[in-house]
C-alpha positions in Angstrom: 46.2 35.8 36.7 44.5 32.5 37.3 46.1 29.1 38.0 44.4 26.1 36.7 45.4 22.5 37.7 44.4 20.3 34.8 44.3 16.8 36.3 42.0 14.1 34.9 40.6 11.1 36.9 43.3 8.9 35.3 46.0 11.3 36.5 44.6 11.3 40.0 44.7 7.5 40.0 48.5 7.7 39.7 48.6 9.7 43.0 46.1 7.4 44.7 48.5 5.7 47.1 49.9 9.1 48.4 46.5 10.7 48.5 44.9 7.8 50.3 47.7 7.6 52.9 47.7 11.3 53.5 43.9 11.3 54.1 44.2 8.3 56.4 46.9 10.0 58.3 44.8 13.1 58.8 42.0 10.8 60.2 44.4 9.2 62.6 45.7 12.6 63.9 42.1 13.9 64.2 41.1 10.9 66.2 44.0 11.4 68.5 42.9 15.0 69.1 39.2 14.4 69.4 38.9 11.1 71.2 40.5 11.3 74.6 39.9 7.6 75.3 41.7 6.3 72.2 45.0 4.7 73.2 48.4 5.1 71.4 48.3 1.3 70.6 45.0 1.8 68.7 46.5 4.8 66.9 49.5 2.6 66.0 47.4 -0.2 64.6 45.2 2.3 62.7 48.4 3.7 61.1 49.6 0.1 60.2 46.2 -0.6 58.7 46.5 2.5 56.5 49.9 1.4 55.4 48.6 -2.1 54.7 45.9 -0.8 52.4 48.4 1.5 50.7 50.6 -1.5 50.1 47.7 -3.4 48.5 47.0 -0.5 46.2 50.7 -0.3 45.1 50.8 -4.1 44.6 47.6 -3.9 42.5 49.2 -1.1 40.4 52.3 -3.3 39.9 50.3 -6.3 38.8 48.0 -4.3 36.6 51.0 -2.5 35.0 49.6 0.9 36.0 52.2 3.6 34.9 52.2 7.2 33.8 53.7 10.6 34.4 52.3 13.9 35.8 53.3 17.6 35.9 55.3 17.5 32.6 57.3 14.4 33.7 58.2 15.8 37.1 56.3 12.8 38.8 56.6 9.4 37.2 54.9 6.2 38.3 56.7 3.2 36.8 57.7 -0.3 38.0 60.8 1.1 39.6 58.9 3.6 41.6 56.3 1.0 42.6 58.9 -1.4 44.0 60.7 1.3 46.0 57.4 2.5 47.4 56.5 -1.0 48.4 59.9 -1.3 50.2 59.2 2.1 52.0 55.7 1.1 53.0 56.7 -2.3 54.2 59.6 -0.9 56.2 57.3 1.7 57.8 54.7 -0.9 58.8 57.4 -3.1 60.4 58.8 0.0 62.3 55.3 0.8 63.6 54.9 -2.8 64.9 58.2 -2.3 66.8 57.0 1.0 68.1 53.7 -0.1 69.7 55.3 -1.0 73.1 58.2 1.4 72.8 55.9 4.4 72.5 54.3 3.4 75.9 57.4 4.8 77.6 57.1 8.2 76.0 55.9 10.9 78.4 54.8 13.3 75.7 53.3 13.2 72.2 52.5 9.6 71.8 49.9 10.0 69.0 52.0 12.5 67.1 54.9 10.0 66.9 52.9 7.8 64.5 52.0 10.9 62.5 55.6 11.9 62.1 56.7 8.4 61.0 54.0 8.0 58.4 54.5 11.6 57.2 58.1 10.9 56.5 57.1 7.7 54.6 54.8 9.8 52.4 57.6 12.1 51.6 59.8 9.2 50.7 57.1 7.7 48.4 57.1 11.0 46.5 60.9 10.8 46.3 60.7 7.4 44.6 58.6 9.0 41.8 60.7 12.2 41.5 62.0 12.6 37.9 63.5 16.1 38.1 65.9 17.9 40.4 63.4 20.4 41.8 61.0 17.7 43.0 64.0 15.8 44.4 64.9 18.7 46.6 61.3 19.3 47.8 60.4 15.7 48.5 63.8 15.0 50.1 63.4 17.9 52.5 59.7 17.0 53.2 60.7 13.5 54.3 63.6 14.8 56.4 61.6 17.3 58.4 59.9 14.3 60.2 63.3 12.8 61.0 64.5 16.1 62.5 61.8 15.7 65.1 61.9 11.9 65.5 65.6 11.6 66.2 65.3 14.1 69.1 61.9 12.7 70.3 63.3 11.6 73.7 63.2 15.1 75.1 64.7 14.2 78.5 67.5 12.1 77.0 70.7 14.1 76.4 72.0 11.6 73.8 68.7 11.9 71.8 68.9 15.7 71.9 72.6 15.6 70.8 71.7 13.2 68.0 68.9 15.4 66.8 71.1 18.5 66.8 73.9 16.8 64.8 71.4 15.3 62.4 69.8 18.7 61.9 73.1 20.6 61.3 74.4 18.1 58.8 71.0 17.7 57.2 70.8 21.5 56.6 74.4 21.4 55.2 73.4 18.6 52.8 70.3 20.5 51.7 72.6 23.5 50.9 74.9 21.3 48.8 71.9 19.8 47.0 70.4 23.3 46.2 73.7 24.6 45.0 74.4 21.5 42.9 70.9 21.8 41.3 71.5 25.4 40.4 74.8 24.5 38.7 73.2 21.6 36.7 70.3 23.8 35.7 72.6 26.6 34.6 74.6 24.2 32.4 71.7 22.1 30.9 68.7 24.5 31.0 66.4 21.8 32.3 65.6 20.0 35.5 64.0 16.8 34.1 66.3 13.8 34.2 65.4 12.5 30.7 65.9 15.9 29.1 69.5 16.0 30.3 70.6 13.1 28.1 73.0 14.1 25.4 74.2 17.3 27.1 77.9 18.1 26.7 80.1 17.8 29.8 81.7 20.8 31.5 83.4 21.6 34.8 80.2 23.3 36.1 78.1 20.3 35.3 80.6 17.9 36.9 80.8 20.0 40.1 77.0 20.2 40.2 76.5 16.5 40.0 79.3 15.8 42.6 77.5 18.2 45.0 74.2 16.4 44.4 75.9 13.0 45.0 77.4 14.4 48.2 73.9 15.4 49.4 72.4 12.1 48.6 75.4 10.3 50.0 74.5 11.9 53.3 71.1 10.3 53.1 72.4 6.8 52.4 75.3 7.1 54.8 78.2 6.5 52.3 81.8 7.3 53.3 82.8 10.2 53.6 79.3 11.5 54.2 78.6 9.2 57.1 79.6 11.3 60.2 76.1 11.6 61.5 75.2 7.9 61.5 76.8 6.4 64.7 75.7 9.1 67.1 72.3 9.5 65.5 71.7 5.7 65.6 72.8 5.5 69.2 70.8 8.5 70.5 67.6 8.2 68.5 64.7 6.1 69.7 65.5 2.5 68.6 62.4 2.3 66.2 63.5 5.6 64.6 67.0 4.2 64.2 65.5 1.1 62.5 63.5 3.4 60.2 66.6 5.5 59.3 68.5 2.3 58.5 66.4 1.4 55.5 63.6 3.7 54.3 65.5 6.9 53.6 68.3 4.9 52.0 65.9 3.2 49.6 64.3 6.5 48.6 67.7 8.2 48.0 68.9 5.2 46.0 65.8 5.5 43.8 67.0 9.1 42.9 70.6 8.0 42.4 69.6 5.2 40.0 67.3 7.5 38.0 69.8 10.4 37.9 72.9 8.4 36.9 71.3 5.7 34.7 69.1 8.3 32.8 70.6 11.8 32.7 74.2 10.7 33.0 74.1 7.4 31.0 76.4 8.8 28.4 79.0 9.8 31.0 79.2 6.3 32.6 83.0 5.8 32.3 83.4 9.0 34.4 81.0 8.3 37.3 81.8 4.5 37.6 85.1 5.5 39.3 83.2 7.6 41.8 81.1 4.7 42.9 84.0 2.3 42.9 86.0 4.5 45.3 82.9 5.2 47.5 82.1 1.5 47.6 85.6 0.4 48.7 85.9 3.1 51.4 82.4 2.5 52.7 82.8 -1.3 52.9 86.2 -1.2 54.5 85.8 1.7 56.9 82.4 0.5 58.1 83.5 -3.1 58.8 86.8 -2.2 60.4 85.4 0.4 62.8 82.5 -1.8 63.7 84.9 -4.2 65.4 85.7 -1.7 68.1 82.1 -0.9 69.0 80.7 -1.8 72.4 77.1 -0.6 71.7 74.9 -2.8 69.6 73.2 0.2 67.8 76.6 1.7 67.0 77.7 -1.7 65.7 74.7 -1.9 63.3 75.4 1.8 62.4 78.8 0.9 61.0 77.5 -2.3 59.6 74.9 -0.2 57.7 77.7 1.9 56.3 79.4 -1.2 55.0 76.1 -2.5 53.6 75.8 0.7 51.6 79.2 0.0 50.2 77.9 -3.3 49.0 74.9 -1.6 47.4 77.2 0.8 45.5 78.9 -2.2 43.9 75.7 -2.4 41.8 75.8 1.3 41.1 79.5 1.0 40.0 78.5 -1.7 37.6 76.3 0.8 35.9 74.2 -1.8 34.1 70.7 -3.2 34.2 72.1 -6.2 36.1 73.6 -3.8 38.6 70.2 -2.1 39.2 68.5 -5.5 39.4 71.0 -6.6 42.1 70.5 -3.3 44.0 66.7 -3.9 44.2 67.0 -7.4 45.4 69.7 -6.6 47.9 67.5 -3.9 49.4 64.8 -6.5 50.0 67.3 -8.8 51.8 68.6 -5.9 53.9 65.2 -4.8 54.8 64.2 -8.1 56.5 67.5 -8.8 58.2 68.2 -5.3 59.5 64.7 -4.5 60.7 64.5 -8.0 62.3 67.8 -7.3 64.2 66.5 -4.0 65.4 63.2 -5.7 66.6 65.3 -8.0 68.7 67.3 -5.0 70.1 64.0 -3.3 71.1 62.8 -6.4 72.9 66.0 -6.8 74.8 66.5 -3.2 75.7 63.0 -2.8 77.1 63.9 -5.4 79.7 67.5 -4.7 80.5 67.4 -0.9 79.8 70.7 -1.0 77.9 72.0 -1.4 74.4 75.5 -2.4 75.3 76.8 -5.6 73.7 78.0 -6.9 77.1 74.4 -7.1 78.2 73.7 -9.7 75.6 75.8 -12.2 77.6 73.8 -15.5 77.9 70.8 -14.2 75.9 70.2 -17.8 74.7 69.5 -18.8 78.3 67.2 -15.8 78.8 65.3 -16.0 75.5 66.2 -18.7 73.0 63.8 -17.2 70.5 65.4 -13.8 70.5 68.9 -15.2 70.4 68.2 -17.6 67.5 66.5 -14.7 65.6 69.4 -12.4 66.1 71.8 -15.2 65.0 69.8 -15.6 61.8 69.7 -11.9 61.0 73.4 -11.4 61.7 74.4 -14.3 59.5 72.3 -12.9 56.7 73.9 -9.5 57.0 77.3 -11.2 56.9 76.3 -13.1 53.7 76.2 -16.7 55.0 74.4 -19.2 52.8 71.6 -20.2 52.3 70.2 -16.9 53.8 69.0 -13.9 51.8 72.1 -11.8 52.3 74.3 -14.5 50.6 72.1 -14.4 47.5 72.1 -10.6 47.5 75.8 -10.4 47.7 76.3 -13.0 45.0 74.2 -11.0 42.5 76.0 -7.8 43.3 79.4 -9.6 42.7 78.1 -11.1 39.4 77.1 -7.6 38.2 80.6 -6.3 39.1 82.4 -9.3 37.5 80.6 -8.8 34.2 81.9 -5.3 34.1 85.4 -6.6 35.0 85.4 -4.6 38.3 87.5 -7.3 40.0 88.8 -4.9 42.6 85.3 -4.6 44.0 84.9 -8.4 44.1 88.2 -8.8 46.0 87.5 -6.0 48.5 83.9 -7.3 48.9 85.1 -10.8 49.8 87.7 -9.5 52.2 85.1 -7.4 53.9 82.7 -10.4 54.3 85.4 -12.1 56.4 85.9 -8.9 58.5 82.2 -8.6 59.1 81.9 -12.2 60.2 84.3 -11.4 63.0 82.3 -8.7 64.7 79.0 -10.4 64.0 80.3 -13.6 65.7 81.4 -11.5 68.7 77.7 -10.9 69.4 76.9 -14.5 68.7 79.6 -15.6 71.2 78.2 -13.4 73.9 74.7 -14.7 73.3 75.5 -18.4 73.3 78.8 -18.9 75.2 79.1 -16.2 77.9 77.2 -16.6 81.1 74.3 -14.2 81.7 74.8 -11.6 84.4 71.0 -11.7 85.1 69.3 -15.1 84.4 65.8 -13.7 84.4 63.9 -14.5 81.2 63.2 -11.9 78.5 59.7 -12.0 77.0 58.9 -10.4 73.6 55.5 -8.7 73.1 53.2 -9.7 70.3 53.9 -6.7 68.0 57.7 -7.4 68.4 57.1 -11.0 67.6 55.2 -10.1 64.5 58.2 -7.9 63.3 60.7 -10.7 64.1 58.7 -13.4 62.4 58.3 -11.3 59.3 62.0 -10.7 59.3 62.7 -14.4 59.7 60.3 -15.3 56.9 61.8 -12.8 54.5 65.4 -13.7 55.3 64.8 -17.4 54.8 62.4 -17.2 51.8 64.6 -14.8 49.8 67.6 -17.1 50.5 66.1 -20.5 49.5 63.6 -19.3 46.8 64.8 -16.0 45.4 63.5 -16.5 41.9 60.1 -14.7 42.0 61.7 -11.7 43.9 64.5 -11.4 41.4 62.0 -11.5 38.5 60.2 -8.7 40.2 63.4 -6.6 40.4 64.2 -7.4 36.8 60.8 -6.3 35.6 61.2 -3.0 37.6 64.3 -2.0 35.8 63.5 -2.9 32.2 63.9 0.8 31.3 67.6 0.4 31.8 68.1 -2.4 29.3 70.0 0.0 26.9 72.5 1.1 29.5 76.1 0.1 28.6 77.2 -3.4 29.5 75.2 -6.6 29.5 71.5 -6.2 28.7 70.3 -9.7 29.6 66.8 -9.6 30.8 67.6 -11.5 34.0 70.4 -12.5 36.2 71.4 -16.1 36.2 69.6 -17.9 39.0 71.3 -20.1 41.6 69.9 -23.5 42.5 66.6 -23.0 44.3 65.9 -19.8 42.4 
């Protein structure tokens, strides 16, 4: 029996970003093993260069309209996948910039760190193109393997080891849920391809299968009640890894959720809308309320991230093209603000050797640049105009209003007020409290690059969101026939 892989040059072109980044990663790892004089900083910049070239390839595909499908529609490259891949590549590059100085403090495996980060990114890029349940399982686990190692990378830190163990145990549990859910769905439908499941009749087995799949993906995005791993993992993991966990895996998992519910379950929309409404309300409310009591800045952003996922699920609950447009744009705003905030945390913690909020007392006197940057990022996360977070929340609320989901609008507005409280606690400590140590805090060049990129994105998406919204709208044209409004674009605010 022979196996023949029939791929033409045009087919291989669709895999060019993943193939190129994989080969580049192999070169980086080989250089680390073979050249004893190469430094971890050089390996980091080489990895960033590979991600930059990959981003240019993806952007070129997007501008040229390069699309297609492989392996009998198991792998699809469309505008939606391209935008998610660009988000993943961009987030990975910013995380590596944050890591350049952080990795210097590692006693072991400096070069391997970059390999694990980029390998996880490759797995998430494949996730964004997954169009069937089997490839979802394989690519999701492929990307998670790297995080199992990265979370516990600080071998001599008990909190890192504990975080890694908790993440591994819950990750394996989620994988089991996903595998069993897939088996139920396949048993009921006889297919694994999302588009082939449309029109299938509902049954208890199918409903249970999809709920189990949602639970497994809910673990990846950190939605309540699947969030238990997030606070301890965020606090114990190396801070660049925490920043990576806060955006890239969530983007990849959301790509799968959008494809699955908007394509294979489009005819069952009235049933799954309630699921997202409840998950959104609990995630927003729980995340924001518990964040108030946090004393550690990384745990505060962990619960803030849970609340932000609640905001994202407002778009999923809308179940329309406008909802998917709003999700794509909101992910862009969250990427810049959240990664920028973590870059500031890394710069501060490398000097004061602590992540406690109390240690941010008087930060404005020690580093006006870092304090002002953190203020900007926190205000954007809270949704203060005219920053990117405000525009992102507005579009999510518009999508919910047009589906008459007024309960989500009310709960969302209340939670904005709650989030302002704990964000302003940090601002108060930075600008009003006296510093316990008046010595200045200097940020390195790679950290400054990450912070400046975060500032640029946060401001630009707030004052001039139009081109980015158009980009999100074009990426989701395939969902124009989903129930609800089918307008090609969301109404732009002044300045859009």
